[in-house]
N, C-alpha and C positions, 0 to 999 in steps of 0.2 A: 205252694208247690210249683216249680218251674215247668215249662213245656217239655224240656229235656227229661225231667224226672217222670212226667206223665208218659212220655214216649218209652222210656226205659221200663216202666212198670207194664205197659202194654206188651212190649216184646217179651218180658219174663212170663206174663200170664199166657200168651200164645205158645211159648216154648213148652210150658207145662201142660196146657189143655190140648194142643195139637188138633184143632178143628179139621175134619176131613181126612184124618189119618186112618189108614187101613184099607188095603186092597183086597177085594173079594176074589178077584181073578188072579191066578198065579201064573207067571211065565211058563210056557211049555204045556199048560193044561189043555188048551184048545185055542183056536184063533179068536181074536177079539171080534166082537159083534160089529156090524156095519155102523158107521157114525161114531166109532170109538178109536181114539189114538192113545198111544202110550209111549213115554220116553223116559229113559234112564240117564241120569247125569251124575258124574263123579268129579270131584275136585281132588286130584291126586296130591296136591300140595298139602291140604289140611285133612283130607279124609271125609269131607262132607259127601254124602251120597243120597240121591233121591230118585224115586220113580214116581211119575205123575201120570194118571190116566184121565183123559178128558172125553166126555161124551157130548156130542153136538146133535141137536134135533131141531129141524126147521130153522137152521141158521142161528140157534141160540145155544150157548153153553149150558147144558142141562145138569152136568155133574162134573165135579173135580174131586178126585180122590188121590191120595198119595201115601207113600211109605218112605221112610228114610231114617238116616242116622247122621248126626253131626252136631255142630255147635248150636247154642241157643238161637243165634241169629238166623241160621239156615232153617231150623225147625219152625221158628216163629214166623218167618217169612212165608213158608209153605202154608201154614195155618191161616195167615191173613189172606194169602192168595185164594185159598178155598172160599173164604167168606165173601170175598169181593167178586170173584169171577162168575159164580153161578148166577144165571139169569141174564147175563149180558149177551148181546149179539156177538158173533165172531168178530165183527168189525170193531165194536166197542171194546171187546177184550184186547184186540190188537193195539188199540189206542192206549188202553190202561198199561199194558206191558211196555209200550214205547215211552210213556210218561215216567214210569218207574225206572226204566233203564236210563233215561236222560238225567233224572234226578241223581241216581247213584253214580253215574259217570262224571258228574259235575265237579267232584272234589269239594263240595260244599258251596259252590258258587251259585247254584240254583236253589231257591227257597222252595221247599215242598209245599204244594197247595193241597190242603186237606179236602177242598171241594172236588178236586180231581182225583186225588190218591186215597182219600178216606184214611183208614187205619194204616195203610202202607206208607203214609207220610212219616210214621214213627221211625222209619229207617233212614231218614234224612241225615242223621248224625253219622251213619255208617259211611256215607260218601266221602267223608274226610279221611278215611282209613282205607287206602287202596287194597290192602291185603284182605279186607273184610267184604269188599264189594261183591266178590264172587259168592261169598257165603249167603248174602241176601238175595242174589240174583239166580242162584242155581235152580230153584224150584220154578221160577218164572220162565227160564230158558226151556226147561223140560215141558212145562205146560204150553208154551208157545209152539214147540215142536209137536206135541201131542194134539193140540187143536188143529194144526195144519194137516196132520194125518187124518183126523176125524172129519174135517170139512172137505 
């Protein structure tokens, strides 16, 4: 089995399993607790939509939860983000988002480093399709914004 096939399988599994999906707090219910940020992002071109809530405690990302609807790439990316972000310091999380963004914007010229990106390296093939980059990036942009609010 090729690396591309393994990556495709990982994306399909995460799109189906949706790790971290489900927000207990609903907008308008009450203010978010201290140390919590939430961001909603929408891609009007394709309809992908995601809301990500990040909790930060002692400078560490303690929880990432999300809800969304969209293509397999956007939902799988949110799921992988959840698995990777929890337990990172805010600075480490920022570095991870930066590395993911750089890989996706490279149009296939930057080889994904699984040592740095872990399962997020599975999205390296997406970088060759400009129209799909936003799909993979949308949850990460929301999480970056939510983490900034929380910290």
